[in-house]
Residue frames relative to the residue before (quaternion, step in Angstrom):
aa qw qx qy qz dx dy dz
M 1.0000 0.0000 0.0000 0.0000 0.00 0.00 0.00
P 0.4906 -0.6606 0.4690 0.3208 3.63 -0.81 0.93
S 0.5423 -0.6514 0.4254 0.3170 3.55 -0.98 0.89
S 0.6171 0.5690 -0.3507 0.4151 3.61 1.12 -0.60
V 0.6396 0.5382 -0.3209 0.4453 3.57 1.21 -0.48
R 0.5927 0.6321 -0.3620 0.3438 3.57 1.06 -0.76
P 0.6590 0.4931 -0.3454 0.4508 3.67 0.83 -0.78
C 0.6290 0.5376 -0.3373 0.4490 3.58 1.04 -0.74
L 0.6595 0.5028 -0.3064 0.4673 3.55 1.00 -0.85
S 0.6260 0.5382 -0.3358 0.4536 3.58 1.05 -0.72
I 0.6495 0.5058 -0.3114 0.4747 3.57 0.98 -0.86
L 0.6515 0.5173 -0.3138 0.4577 3.58 0.97 -0.86
A 0.6463 0.5212 -0.3200 0.4564 3.57 0.98 -0.83
A 0.6517 0.5072 -0.3148 0.4679 3.57 0.99 -0.81
A 0.6453 0.5224 -0.3222 0.4549 3.57 1.00 -0.79
L 0.6534 0.5109 -0.3105 0.4645 3.56 0.99 -0.84
L 0.6054 0.5762 -0.3510 0.4222 3.57 1.08 -0.71
L 0.7790 0.3337 -0.1595 0.5063 3.55 0.99 -0.85
S 0.5384 0.6264 -0.4120 0.3848 3.60 1.24 -0.03
P 0.5817 -0.5690 0.4334 0.3872 3.59 -1.13 0.56
S 0.5047 -0.6432 0.4824 0.3144 3.56 -1.06 0.73
S 0.5602 -0.5809 0.4554 0.3760 3.57 -1.18 0.51
F 0.6790 0.3728 -0.2713 0.5713 3.56 1.29 -0.33
A 0.0993 -0.8538 0.5094 0.0405 3.53 0.57 1.22
F 0.8554 0.0405 -0.0599 0.5129 3.51 -1.09 0.87
D 0.2128 0.8041 -0.5162 0.2042 3.55 0.81 1.06
T 0.0620 0.7804 -0.6198 0.0546 3.58 -0.92 0.94
P 0.5338 -0.2251 -0.8149 0.0186 1.51 -1.99 1.47
L 0.5877 -0.5708 0.4339 0.3749 3.55 -1.26 0.38
S 0.4334 -0.6661 0.5392 0.2788 3.53 -1.07 0.74
D 0.6525 -0.4897 0.3858 0.4309 3.57 -1.26 0.27
E 0.6374 0.5305 -0.3276 0.4526 3.58 1.05 -0.75
A 0.6517 0.5107 -0.3175 0.4622 3.61 1.01 -0.78
V 0.6339 0.5143 -0.3283 0.4753 3.59 1.03 -0.76
R 0.6458 0.5153 -0.3179 0.4652 3.56 0.98 -0.82
E 0.6412 0.5164 -0.3179 0.4702 3.58 1.00 -0.83
A 0.6518 0.5088 -0.3104 0.4689 3.58 0.98 -0.87
Y 0.6164 0.5535 -0.3403 0.4448 3.57 1.02 -0.78
F 0.7159 0.4470 -0.2689 0.4641 3.59 0.75 -1.01
L 0.6112 0.5326 -0.3559 0.4649 3.59 1.07 -0.61
G 0.6708 0.5051 -0.2924 0.4577 3.58 0.99 -0.82
Q 0.6606 0.5131 -0.3044 0.4557 3.57 1.17 -0.51
R 0.4737 0.6636 -0.4533 0.3601 3.59 1.23 -0.09
R 0.1752 -0.7786 0.5953 0.0935 3.54 -1.12 0.64
D 0.5429 0.5843 -0.4183 0.4346 3.56 0.88 0.98
E 0.7355 -0.4502 0.2868 0.4172 3.55 -1.32 0.05
K 0.5452 0.6389 -0.4047 0.3618 3.60 1.15 -0.39
I 0.6154 0.5326 -0.3590 0.4569 3.59 1.08 -0.58
S 0.6245 0.5226 -0.3333 0.4751 3.59 1.11 -0.65
F 0.6363 0.5249 -0.3218 0.4647 3.57 0.99 -0.84
F 0.6122 0.5678 -0.3455 0.4284 3.56 1.02 -0.82
F 0.7275 0.4427 -0.2580 0.4562 3.60 0.74 -1.02
E 0.5628 0.6113 -0.3989 0.3877 3.61 1.11 -0.49
T 0.6232 0.5511 -0.3524 0.4286 3.61 1.08 -0.58
Y 0.6904 0.4509 -0.2683 0.4980 3.57 1.24 -0.36
R 0.6619 0.5032 -0.2903 0.4737 3.60 1.26 0.17
R 0.1118 -0.7521 0.6451 0.0761 3.52 -1.24 0.63
Y 0.2221 -0.7899 0.5630 0.0989 3.57 -0.79 1.08
L 0.2031 -0.8033 0.5575 0.0520 3.54 -1.01 0.91
P 0.5347 -0.6576 0.4260 0.3165 3.60 -1.02 0.76
A 0.5562 -0.6119 0.4539 0.3319 3.54 -1.24 0.50
P 0.4224 -0.6915 0.5186 0.2730 3.60 -1.04 0.70
K 0.6427 -0.5076 0.3918 0.4193 3.57 -1.28 0.15
S 0.7843 -0.0573 0.0426 0.6163 3.57 1.13 -0.62
G 0.6760 0.4883 -0.3609 0.4177 3.55 -1.27 0.30
P 0.7245 -0.4178 0.3008 0.4582 3.58 -1.27 -0.07
H 0.3275 -0.7356 0.5616 0.1904 3.55 -1.15 0.66
V 0.1714 -0.7374 0.6480 0.0832 3.56 -0.52 1.21
F 0.0457 -0.8843 0.4645 -0.0115 3.54 0.15 1.30
M 0.8204 0.0564 -0.0415 0.5675 3.61 1.13 -0.31
A 0.0955 -0.7307 0.6708 0.0835 3.49 -1.29 0.65
E 0.0252 -0.7907 0.6116 0.0144 3.58 -0.93 0.86
L 0.1295 -0.7909 0.5975 0.0260 3.52 -0.93 0.98
L 0.1305 -0.8282 0.5447 0.0190 3.55 -0.35 1.31
T 0.3420 -0.7230 0.5735 0.1773 3.54 -0.81 1.12
P 0.6969 -0.4411 0.3239 0.4634 3.64 -1.20 0.13
F 0.6440 0.5064 -0.3307 0.4684 3.60 1.01 -0.74
A 0.6824 0.4830 -0.2914 0.4649 3.59 0.85 -0.96
E 0.6426 0.5139 -0.3357 0.4585 3.58 1.01 -0.71
T 0.6270 0.5201 -0.3348 0.4735 3.59 1.07 -0.68
V 0.6137 0.5197 -0.3374 0.4894 3.58 1.08 -0.69
D 0.6635 0.5226 -0.3011 0.4427 3.58 0.93 -0.91
V 0.6406 0.5130 -0.3246 0.4703 3.59 0.97 -0.83
S 0.6509 0.5065 -0.3104 0.4727 3.59 0.96 -0.86
R 0.6430 0.5460 -0.3198 0.4315 3.58 0.97 -0.89
K 0.7039 0.4796 -0.2620 0.4537 3.58 1.03 -0.75
H 0.6597 0.4329 -0.3071 0.5322 3.57 1.31 -0.02
S 0.2419 -0.7727 0.5697 0.1406 3.56 -0.98 0.78
A 0.8514 -0.0353 0.0403 0.5218 3.56 -0.86 -0.97
G 0.7752 0.3640 -0.2675 0.4415 3.54 -1.09 0.77
Y 0.6173 0.5201 -0.3550 0.4717 3.59 1.25 -0.17
S 0.1513 -0.8318 0.5330 0.0323 3.57 -0.64 1.12
A 0.6513 -0.4960 0.3992 0.4129 3.53 -1.32 0.22
Q 0.6181 0.5446 -0.3387 0.4546 3.57 1.09 -0.69
Q 0.6611 0.4893 -0.3045 0.4805 3.59 1.00 -0.80
A 0.6066 0.5550 -0.3449 0.4530 3.58 1.07 -0.72
L 0.6517 0.5065 -0.3096 0.4721 3.57 1.02 -0.81
L 0.6500 0.5062 -0.3148 0.4714 3.58 0.98 -0.82
D 0.6490 0.5166 -0.3121 0.4631 3.58 1.00 -0.83
Y 0.6398 0.5220 -0.3243 0.4615 3.57 0.99 -0.82
R 0.6708 0.4959 -0.3028 0.4609 3.58 0.88 -0.91
S 0.6526 0.5053 -0.3103 0.4717 3.58 1.07 -0.71
R 0.6916 0.4820 -0.2620 0.4698 3.57 1.02 -0.88
G 0.2931 -0.7604 0.5212 0.2532 3.56 1.01 -0.81
D 0.6335 -0.5261 0.4054 0.3968 3.54 -1.33 0.03
S 0.1367 0.7994 -0.5651 0.1515 3.53 -0.28 1.30
M 0.2800 -0.6976 0.6308 0.1924 3.52 -1.31 0.51
R 0.1201 -0.8019 0.5825 0.0571 3.59 -0.94 0.86
L 0.1394 -0.7909 0.5950 0.0330 3.53 -0.73 1.15
G 0.0789 -0.7920 0.6049 0.0238 3.55 -0.85 1.02
V 0.1189 -0.7686 0.6264 0.0518 3.57 -0.82 1.04
H 0.1760 -0.8198 0.5427 0.0494 3.57 -0.43 1.27
V 0.0693 -0.8043 0.5900 -0.0171 3.56 -0.70 1.14
A 0.1789 -0.7826 0.5903 0.0837 3.57 -0.90 0.97
Y 0.4590 -0.6422 0.5378 0.2960 3.55 -1.09 0.76
T 0.1447 -0.7672 0.6194 0.0829 3.55 -1.21 0.61
S 0.7098 -0.4405 0.3217 0.4456 3.56 -1.29 -0.03
T 0.7378 0.3791 -0.2275 0.5101 3.59 1.23 -0.35
Y 0.7755 0.2014 -0.1486 0.5796 3.57 1.25 0.12
G 0.6772 0.4782 -0.3559 0.4313 3.56 -0.67 1.07
P 0.7656 -0.4053 0.2605 0.4262 3.56 -1.28 -0.20
G 0.5072 0.6680 -0.4212 0.3451 3.60 1.23 0.06
F 0.7549 0.1961 -0.1551 0.6063 3.58 1.28 0.00
P 0.7160 -0.4086 0.2822 0.4906 3.65 -1.16 0.17
Y 0.1248 -0.8368 0.5331 -0.0070 3.51 -0.33 1.33
S 0.3442 0.7138 -0.5289 0.3038 3.54 0.03 1.31
P 0.6994 -0.4949 0.2985 0.4204 3.61 -1.15 0.45
N 0.7112 0.4453 -0.2833 0.4644 3.61 0.98 -0.65
K 0.6702 0.4544 -0.3052 0.5012 3.60 1.28 0.01
V 0.7427 0.3353 -0.1780 0.5516 3.58 1.20 -0.55
P 0.5279 -0.6304 0.4514 0.3466 3.62 -0.90 0.81
G 0.6566 0.4909 -0.3794 0.4289 3.55 -1.05 0.76
K 0.6178 -0.5891 0.3849 0.3509 3.53 -1.21 0.52
S 0.8008 0.2970 -0.1404 0.5008 3.57 0.91 -0.88
G 0.3615 -0.7349 0.4974 0.2859 3.59 1.16 -0.49
T 0.6346 0.5009 -0.3231 0.4920 3.58 1.23 0.48
W 0.7602 -0.3645 0.2900 0.4530 3.54 -1.35 -0.17
K 0.5771 0.6177 -0.3698 0.3855 3.59 1.18 -0.53
D 0.6250 0.5431 -0.3416 0.4446 3.60 1.23 -0.30
F 0.5756 0.5556 -0.3828 0.4621 3.59 1.30 0.00
Q 0.2027 -0.7808 0.5828 0.0984 3.56 -0.85 1.00
V 0.0775 -0.8079 0.5841 -0.0100 3.57 -0.67 1.16
R 0.0316 -0.8061 0.5900 -0.0329 3.56 -0.89 0.99
L 0.1166 -0.7502 0.6480 0.0598 3.56 -0.98 0.96
S 0.0781 0.8192 -0.5602 0.0950 3.57 -0.71 1.04
Q 0.1188 -0.7392 0.6560 0.0955 3.51 -1.39 0.38
K 0.8360 -0.0388 -0.0262 0.5467 3.56 -0.77 1.09
E 0.7125 -0.4849 0.2295 0.4523 3.56 0.91 1.06
N 0.5937 0.5534 -0.3776 0.4457 3.60 1.22 0.05
T 0.3354 -0.7541 0.5328 0.1869 3.56 -0.67 1.11
I 0.2679 -0.7512 0.5853 0.1458 3.55 -0.95 0.95
E 0.3478 -0.7612 0.5143 0.1873 3.56 -0.70 1.08
S 0.3638 -0.7235 0.5447 0.2179 3.57 -0.93 0.90
R 0.3804 -0.7198 0.5294 0.2385 3.54 -1.19 0.50
N 0.7974 0.0685 -0.0405 0.5981 3.56 1.29 -0.23
V 0.0690 -0.7720 0.6311 0.0306 3.57 -1.09 0.79
S 0.0508 0.8029 -0.5908 0.0604 3.59 -0.90 0.92
Y 0.3480 -0.7315 0.5618 0.1678 3.53 -1.34 0.31
E 0.0260 -0.7791 0.6263 0.0046 3.55 -1.11 0.76
G 0.3107 -0.7538 0.5508 0.1784 3.57 -0.68 1.08
T 0.2155 -0.7600 0.5966 0.1413 3.58 -1.14 0.61
R 0.0710 -0.8057 0.5879 -0.0123 3.53 -1.04 0.84
A 0.1062 -0.7719 0.6234 0.0658 3.57 -1.27 0.40
G 0.5995 0.5694 -0.4162 0.3783 3.54 -1.30 0.01
I 0.7405 -0.3876 0.2967 0.4620 3.54 -1.31 -0.09
R 0.8460 -0.0696 -0.0168 0.5284 3.54 -0.68 1.21
G 0.6226 -0.5818 0.3376 0.3998 3.57 1.05 0.74
S 0.2456 0.8278 -0.4747 0.1706 3.55 1.07 0.75
R 0.7586 0.3625 -0.1939 0.5055 3.60 1.13 -0.50
P 0.3350 -0.7346 0.5480 0.2186 3.63 -0.66 1.01
T 0.1741 -0.8172 0.5458 0.0626 3.57 -0.86 0.97
G 0.7690 -0.2599 0.1814 0.5551 3.58 1.20 -0.30
F 0.3592 -0.7201 0.5423 0.2417 3.55 -1.09 -0.65
I 0.2908 -0.7136 0.6074 0.1930 3.52 -1.39 0.25
I 0.2093 -0.7347 0.6315 0.1331 3.54 -0.99 0.88
W 0.1313 -0.8038 0.5790 0.0386 3.57 -0.64 1.16
L 0.0377 -0.7732 0.6331 0.0057 3.55 -0.96 0.93
V 0.1781 -0.7842 0.5896 0.0757 3.57 -0.93 0.94
Y 0.1033 -0.7972 0.5947 0.0104 3.54 -0.96 0.99
D 0.4881 -0.5986 0.5331 0.3453 3.54 -1.27 0.42
A 0.4606 -0.7204 0.4457 0.2650 3.58 -0.66 1.10
V 0.5885 0.5894 -0.3793 0.4030 3.60 1.10 -0.53
Q 0.6319 0.5368 -0.3343 0.4481 3.59 1.22 -0.35
V 0.6953 0.4584 -0.2409 0.4984 3.57 1.29 -0.34
T 0.2159 -0.7818 0.5746 0.1094 3.57 -1.02 0.85
S 0.5795 -0.5855 0.4402 0.3571 3.57 -1.29 0.30
S 0.4792 0.6093 -0.4865 0.4029 3.54 0.37 1.29
D 0.7288 -0.3938 0.2905 0.4790 3.59 -1.22 -0.12
A 0.0891 -0.7648 0.6369 0.0387 3.54 -1.07 0.86
S 0.2173 -0.7896 0.5667 0.0905 3.54 -0.95 0.93
V 0.1617 -0.7522 0.6328 0.0869 3.55 -0.99 0.94
E 0.0348 -0.7938 0.6070 -0.0137 3.56 -0.78 1.06
V 0.0762 -0.7885 0.6102 0.0101 3.54 -0.97 0.92
D 0.1185 -0.7588 0.6379 0.0574 3.55 -0.88 1.02
T 0.2357 -0.7880 0.5570 0.1152 3.55 -0.65 1.14
P 0.6294 -0.5759 0.3595 0.3780 3.61 -1.13 0.48
D 0.6881 0.4532 -0.2990 0.4813 3.61 1.20 -0.29
G 0.6957 -0.5329 0.2585 0.4065 3.58 1.23 0.42
Q 0.4677 0.6585 -0.4671 0.3599 3.61 1.17 0.12
H 0.1201 -0.7482 0.6468 0.0865 3.54 -1.20 0.67
V 0.0425 -0.8277 0.5569 -0.0538 3.56 -0.33 1.31
T 0.0589 -0.8110 0.5819 0.0121 3.57 -0.93 0.86
A 0.0225 -0.7617 0.6474 0.0132 3.55 -1.25 0.59
T 0.2034 -0.7987 0.5604 0.0823 3.57 -0.97 0.87
F 0.1161 -0.7784 0.6156 0.0403 3.55 -1.05 0.88
D 0.2572 -0.7294 0.6138 0.1582 3.56 -1.00 0.88
L 0.2275 -0.8244 0.5040 0.1210 3.56 -0.04 1.28
A 0.5655 0.5862 -0.3952 0.4247 3.58 1.19 -0.32
A 0.6956 0.4446 -0.2602 0.5008 3.58 1.24 -0.43
L 0.6507 0.4823 -0.3116 0.4969 3.59 1.30 -0.01
R 0.4359 -0.6945 0.5062 0.2673 3.51 -1.11 0.65
């Protein structure tokens, strides 16, 4: 093979690795797909970051109140990549397959909220100072829908985010919702977030273009 052709083939192979599958949003995942997701998650380069960017939508900051700055919707394949990414030495492709089978085909939606100068721990943070009944993440209403049909989540959880030395400064939180993938089809999905101060934020995902 001519040496001039090899770099082109390498670039093409890398592109195929990160390109959506022709069987977009396919469930259940085959053993080969789980293995591919495992090895992709074990990468330690910028390509893994590029991969997750396709599953994220960024939103502009409001004039006041909390900033719902990102929504990410992880398909079963992307979630398998994410689980692999969070494990380092000692995590194998065989374990990734066992974890996938235990977890099942799930979709995970993350709504990322940042504190601002008008919302958060930077001022007296109590129910009578912050819009909403509780003054917490529970006052945020999150809805995932397709063709006007709301998809019910099977689990909702909260994760605080922090920055600074040893995570000394709270920066916001993430609301995680988990869905059964069988309830979701390969079409447009809409994420809507209603904040306690009256904001209505939306993000759209084309699941036919995601793996």
